[in-house]
VOFI-572055 format. One record per residue: residue in one letter; x, y, z of N, C-alpha, C in turn. Coordinates in steps of 0.1 Angstrom, whole numbers, plus 5000, padded with zeros to 4 digits. Each point is the difference from the previous one (the first is absolute). Layout:
% VOFI-572055
AXYZXYZXYZ;...
//
This chain:
% VOFI-572055
M925792585320501149985010500150135008;K500149985013500050125009501350084997;N499850134999501250094997500750035013;I501249955001500850025012501250094996;I500050125005501150104997500850025013;L501349984999500950005011500950135000;L500450035012501050115001501349954995;F500550064989501349964994501250025009;L500050115006501150045009499550045013;C500449935011499450035013501150065009;S501249984998501050065009501450004993;I500850095004501350014993501150055010;T501249954999501150055008501150044991;L500450135001501050054991501350015008;S501049944994501350005006501050094993;C501250015005501050094994500849924989;S499749884998500749924990499350024987;N500549924990499350014987498949904999;Q499749935011498949915000498850065007;L498849984993498850045006499249885005;R499849995013499449885005498550035000;T499249924994498650024998499249885005;I499050025009499249895004498650034995;Y499549924991498650034995499349874996;L499050014993499149894996499449935012;R499150065006499349955012499349874996;P499849915010499349874998498650034994;L499649914991498750014993498849995010;G500349935011498949995010499750135008;N500950104998499850135007500150114990;P499050014991500150104989499950145006;S500850094994500150145005499850104989;P499450115003499850104989501350074997;T500150064989501250064995499850144995;I501150085001500050144995500349994985;Y499350074992500350014986500550144997;V501050014992500650134996500450004986;K499650104992500450024986500750134999;S501350014996500750124998499850054985;H499950134998499850054987500850134999;H501050004991500950124999499350114993;L499950125007499450124994501050084993;S501350005005501050084994501449945004;P501150054995501349945005500250015015;D499350095007500350025014498749975009;S498949964994498849985007499449864996;T499549935011499349874998498850005008;R498949954994498749995008499949865004;L499649985013499849875005498549985003;Y499449914992498649965002500049885010;Y499150005009499949905010498649945001;K500049885005498749935004500449935013;I499450055011500349955014498849935005;P500349875005498849925005499350085012;P498749995000499350075011500449965014;E500549885002500549955013501150095005;F500850074991501250075004499750145006;I498850054998499650135005498749995007;V500150035013498849995009499150124998;C498849994996499150114998498850005010;S499650115004498850025009498950064992;R498849975004498850054993499350115009;N499850114993499350115007498549975000;P499349995012498649975000499150114994;H500550124999499250114995500150014984;T501349994995500250014986500049874993;M500149895008500149864995501149984990;R501150085002501249994992501149935008;Y500949934993501149935006501350094999;T500750025011501250084999501249925006;G501250034995501249935005501250074995;R501149975006501350074996501149905001;A501050024992501249925000501250084994;S501249975005501250064994500749894992;V500650054989500749914991501550054999;K500949905004501450035000500649934988;C500850074992500649944988501550015002;D500749885001501450005001500649944987;F500950084994500649964987501449955002;Y500349884995501349945001500649984986;P501350004999500649974986499749854996;Y499649994988499749864995501249944993;P500449885003499349905008500549985014;T501150075003500849965012499250045013;A499250114999499250055012500950015013;T501150064998501050015012499750125009;H499350104995499750125008498950084993;I499450085008498950084995500550124993;V499650024987500450114992499350135004;F498749995000499250115005498649955004;Q499350085007498749965006498950114996;S498849955002498950094997498849955009;S499250105005498949975008498750064995;H498949935001498750054995498949965009;S498950065000498849975008498949964991;I499149915006498849964993498850035009;E499150074995498850045007498849934993;I499249925009498949934995498750075004;D499250034991498650065002499149954990;S499249905003499349934990498649955006;T499149974991498749955004500049855003;H501149944995500149855002501449965000;I500349885005501349945000500249924987;P500850044991500249924988500549865002;R499449914993500449865002501449974995;D500350064989501349984993501250085007;G499650105008501150075007499850154997;F500850085008500050154998501050034989;C499550074990500850044988500350155000;G501250034995500450144998501450014995;Y500550125001501450024995500750125006;F501350005000500850125004501250004991;D500650124999501250024992501250015008;I501149954995501350005007501150044990;A500950085005501250044992501049895000;V500149934989500949894998501050034990;P501350015003501050044990500149914989;Q500350054988500249924988501349935000;G500149894993501349944997500349885008;E499249965010500349885008498849915002;K500349885005498949915004500049995015;Y498849995005499850005015499249895005;T500349965012499149915008499250095009;L498749995000499150095008499349915010;R500250045013499349945011498950105005;I498749964999498950085004499549945013;T499850095010499549965013498850085003;I498949935003498750075003499849995016;N499950125006499850015014498650065003;D499149915005498750055003500050095012;A499250114999500050105011499149965011;N499149914998499149965011500349875006;S501149944997500449875005501549984999;P500649915008501449984999500549924988;Q499149964991500449914990500950074989;K500949934995501050054990500149894989;N499950044987500149914989501050054990;S500849914994501050054990500149904989;A500550054989500349924988501150064992;L500649924991501150054991499550014986;F500650094993499750024986501350054993;F500149994987501250044993499650114990;I500850114999499750114991501250024991;D499850004987501050024990499950144995;K500950085003500150144995501250024991;K500549884995501250004992499849974986;N499149904997499949954986498850064993;D500150014987498950064992499049894997;Y500149885005499049904999499349975014;S500350085009499549985014498549985000;P499549905007498549985002499450135006;S500750075007499450125007499750114990;L500549994988499650104989498649984996;F499549885002498749974995499049995011;L498850064998498949995010498849934992;L499649895005498949934994498750015009;R498950024993498750015007499149904993;D499149955009499049914994498850074994;S499049934996498850064994499350095009;T500149995013499350095009500950125004;G501250004995500950115004500949975012;G499949885005500849965012501449974995;V501050035009501449974997500249855000;I500849954991500449864999501349995007;Y500149925010501249995008500949884996;D499449914992500849884996500550024986;N500949904996500550004986499349904991;F498749985004499249914991498650064999;T499349954990498650054998499349894993;S498750014998499149914993500050034985;H499949894992500150024985498750074995;N498950015008498850064995499650125008;D501050065007499850125008500550124992;S499350115001500550134994500950075010;I501250044996500950075009500550134993;S500350105008500750114994501450015005;I500950054991501450015004500550154999;H500550055011500450145001501550015002;I500750104994501350045004500050155002;A500550045012500050145004501350074998;Q501149935001501450065000500450024985;G500450124997500450034986498950014990;Y500350034988499050014989500049874993;V499049925003499849874994498649994994;P499950044987498649994994499549864997;Y501049914997499649874996500749895009;I499349895001500649885007500049884991;Y501149944999500249884991499749875008;V499149924994499649885007500349884991;T500849915005500549884992499549885007;R499349914992499649875006501049904994;Y500349905009501049904997499349865000;N500449924990499649865000501149935008;S499749975012501049945009499749865002;Q501149925000499949865002500549975014;T499250045010500449995014499949855005;R500849965009500049865005499950005015;H499649885004500049985015501449995005;A500250045012501349985006500349855001;V501249964998500449865001500349975015;P499949875004500349975014501350055005;S500150025013501250075006501349914999;Y499949884997501249914999500449984986;V499350044990500349984986501050114995;I501249954997501050094995500249994985;G500250114994500350004985498849984991;A498850015006498849994991499950134992;D499449984988499850124991498850085005;D500350105007498950085005499950144993;S500650014988500050124993498650034995;E499650124999498750054996500150104989;K499349984989500150094989498850105000;F500450124996499050114999500150064986;K498949994993500050054986498950115000;T500450114994499050114998498849964992;D498850025006498849974993499550124992;T499850105008499550134994500450125009;T500150114994500350135007499050104995;F499450075010499050104996500350125009;V499550124996500250125007498750055006;I500050055012498950075006500450135005;E499050095001500350135006500249995015;N500850095005500250015015498650035006;G499649905009498750015007498949934993;E500349944989498949934992499649875007;K498849964999499549875005500349904989;V500349885005500449894991499649875007;V499749894992499749875005501249914995;L500749945009501249924996499549864998;S499549974988499549874996500649964987;P500449884998499849885009501050005011;Q499949895009500849995011501549994996;G500950045008501449994997500850105007;L501350024995500950095005500050134992;Y499850115006500050134994501150095006;V500750074992501150095005499750144996;L499950105009499850144997501350075000;R500150094990501250074998499750154996;T500950095004499850144997500650034987;D500949914995500750024987500149874993;S499749994988500049874993501449954998;S501050085002501449954998500649945013;H499250025011500549945013499949855000;R501049945006500049855001499149965011;R500050075011499349965012498750085001;G499149965009498850075002499349955013;Y498850045002499249965011499249874996;C500349905008499349874997498649995006;L499149964992498649995005499449874995;L499649925009499549874997498450004999;S499549964988498649994999499549865001;S499249975010499649865002498549995001;Y499549895005498649975000499350095010;K498750014998499250085009500049945014;G500350085010500149965014501449975005;F501049994991501449985003500450105011;P500749975011500749875002499249895007;A498750035003499249905007499849884990;I499749895005499849884991498550004997;T499650074990498550024997499649924987;Q501049954993499749934987500549855002;R499249924993500449865000501449974995;E500450084989501349984995501150045010;A499750095009501050055010500349895010;L499249895001500449895009501149924995;I500350004987500849904994501550035002;P500650124998501450025001500749955013;A499450035011500649965013500149855002;M499249924992500149865002501349944994;R500750084992501249954993501049955010;Y500050065012501149985010499849875008;I498849955000499849875008499549894991;C500050024987499549894991501149954991;S499949884996500949944990499750064986;D500849984990499850064987498649944995;D499849875001498749954995498850055007;E500150015013498950065007499750144996;Y501050084999499850144997499550024986;N500549924990499550014987498549964999;R499649905008498649955000499150115005;I500550075011499250115005500050124991;R501150034994500150124992499149994987;Y500049884994499349994987498649945002;S499649975012498649945002499050115000;P498849974993498950105000499450015014;Y500349905009499550005013501150025010;S500950094998501250025008499750025015;K498950085003499650035014499749875007;R499349914993499649875006501249925002;E501050004991501249925001500850055012;I500150135002500750065012499349965013;E498750015000499349965012500249865004;R500049914990500149865002501449975006;L501050074994501449985005500150045015;W499450115004500150055014499249915009;I498849954996499249915008500849875002;N500649954990500749875001501250025010;S500650124999501250035009499650015014;A498950085003499650035013499149895007;G499449924991499249885005498550035002;S499650135000498650045001499850144994;L498850034997499750134995500250115010;P499549985013500350115009501550035003;A500849895000501450025002500650074988;A499549964988500650054988499750154999;Q498850055005499750144999501050095007;G500549955012501050085007501350004993;I500449894994501250004992499950094988;I498949994993499950094988500050145004;R499350045011500050145005501450055003;E500849925006501350045004500950014987;Y499949904992500950004988499750124991;Y498850034998499650114990500150135007;S499950015013500350135007501550034998;R500849915000501550024997500150044986;T499349944991500150034986499650144997;E498950045007499550144998501150105006;Y500649975011501050085006501250014990;A500449894994501150004990499650094989;N498849994995499650094988500050155004;R499650035012499950145004501450065002;Y500949935006501350065004501249964992;F499949904992501249964992499750014985;S498950064996499850024985500850114995;S500649994989500750104993499749994985;Y501049954993499749984985499249874998;K499849925010499149884999499349995014;E499049915000499249995012500949935011;G499850045012500849965012500049855002;V499049934996499949865002501149934991;L500550064990501049944991501450045004;T500250085010501450055004500649915010;D501350015001500849925010499550035014;Q499850135004499550035013498649955002;G499250014990498649955001500049855002;M500849934993500149855001500349965015;I501150075005500449965014498950045010;Y499450124998499050045010498849914999;I499649954989498849914999500349875007;L501249954998500349875006500350005014;Y500750115005500550005013499350105009;G499350104994499350105008500950115004;P499650095009500950115004501249965008;P501250054997501249965007500050065014;S500849945008500250065014500750144999;K501050014992500750134998500450014986;I500250134996500650034987501150105002;Y501249964995501150095001500250074986;Q499950135000500150074987501350084999;A500849964990501250074997499850084987;S501050074995499850094989499749934987;T500549874999499849934987499449865003;S499549975011499549875003499050005012;Q499349895001499149975011500349865005;R499949985013500149865005498849985009;W499249904996498849965007500449885010;V499750025012500349895010498749945006;Y500049874999498849935005500449925013;G499049995009500249925012500950075010;D500849925007501050055010501350034993;E500550125001501250044993501249935007;A499949975013501149945007500149854998;S499049944993500149864998501149954991;G500549885002501049954992499549964986;L498750004998499449984987499650134994;D500850054991499750134995498949994989;V498950085002499050014990499950154996;S500750034990500050144996500350014985;Y499550114994500250024985500550144997;V500950014991500650134996499550044987;F499550124998499650054987500950124997;D500549994988500950114994499250104992;K500250125002499350114992500750004986;V499250004990500649994986499550124992;D500850044990499650114991499049954990;N498850065001498949964991499550134993;P499949994987499650124992498550055003;F499249925007498750035002499650045015;A500949965009499650025014501350015008;D500050085011501250025009500149895010;D498949965006500149905011499749864996;V500949944992499949874995501149925007;Y499749895007500949925007500049864995;V501249944999500149864994500749925011;L499449885002500449915011501449934996;Q500850005011501349924998499649855002;R500049934990499649865001501249915004;N499749895007501049925007499449865001;L500949904997499649865000499649965014;N500550075010499749975014498650035004;H499350084991498650045003499049884996;K500549904994499149894995499249945012;S500749965011499349945010498950095007;Q500350135001499050095005498950024990;W500350004988498950014990499149885000;D500649885001499249885000499149995012;T500650045012499250005012498850104999;A500250114994498950104999498949944991;V500449954988499049954991499349885006;K500749915006499449885006499050045011;S500350115007499150055011498750044994;W500150084989498750054994499249884994;R500749914994499449894994499349905010;K500550015012499449925011498850085007;G499750124995499050085006500450075013;Q501350035000500650085012500550134995;I499750115007500550134997501550015004;Y500850034991501550025003500350145003;D500550025012500350145004501249995011;N500250125006501150015010499849905011;N498849985005499849905011500549864996;M499749964988500449874996501549994998;I500650114995501450004998500750005013;K499550075010500649995014500049865005;K498949934998500049865005501049914994;I500250024987501049934992501450035005;Q500250135003501350055005500349945014;E499050005008500249955014500449855000;E499349924991500349864999501449984994;Y500450094991501449994994501050035011;D499850115008500950045010500149895011;R498949945004500049895010500849884995;Q499849974987500849894995501550034999;R500350124996501450045000500650005013;Y499350045011500550005013500249865005;Y499149914997500149865004501249934993;D500250034987501149944993501450055006;T500050125006501250055006500249955014;Y499050015008500149975015499349885004;H499349934991499249885003499050015011;I499550125001498950025009499050104994;W498749985003498950094995500050125010;Y499650114995499950125009498550045000;
//
């Protein structure tokens, strides 16, 4: 499956209220590169920012004599109080100088140190200004300088020494775990036997969606030691065995979040299948064949089915990359809505909630979903959907669309809204407009 990685945050407008209006999740048909940043606390007053910047963001020229590529960019760091982001607390500026024999495919990597005061949580907006072109690119990140379980205390590197920017890894990869702040000779690693479940449909109220986590094993590694987190599952890193919270790290199949394994095709089918269909796929030794047959029957032909499959699993991959926390993103409420509906038109971010708006916000037919931020012992950014019986017709329309071999997205939602508004206007004034 083609790996499509999108820019998670493309623009932001900060207001003076307690609401942060965020517009992100660009359409899948227009994939964009993204900036990666990993913060690592060196001391109570200093934090190192590792970055990976797409090569498209910095224009480089090649010297015909030395055959080396050179380029330059400035990096502006704006820190806001988390989560209100009402004003800039402090700023920092840095420069990036490129002098290389080649343009790295994965992006320009490096780091710089920033004086970040202890005791607070921050929203960080990083803006990359290329010196040789007018282009400007920015992204948002969150830095926790308050809690002793902050993910920024831990720096993970892969087997080649590269910085790991995500909170997931492969169950057969060797990683090293480092803590720089304070004297921490040992790191406590706990694996949990978790009974994670799929998100239930958006209209189902009162369903038992509780998930149980039982300690499987706890082991100790030295600070900086290499370790393989196998078998797959939820691992929590702690600096002290008595701490309740820690840094959540998900160990999954090789290639995650891309859909590289046959078994990885199955979970997303839960949202468009009946119980009997899903169980037949889940327990069949030929699950891949069962899934292909379902899509071909829905689309009417193999070529049409290929486009549907590509879109559906591109969304699944996106959900895994951006919504994974203590469980894979495909199983979360946000992942479920994203897979079925695609990227929303807008997202409104408040301190304790998000509202995803689909289609035309001015339409009389409201298609929006509210996610509440909840306290979770394993992850900070866990959002739970506000379920509503009124969502059933929207849910049914989305599922029926996929089962008819039609991609359900903002364009289709707008058409439904336009028909609804025309009918409502006719019922009121007895004329079409």
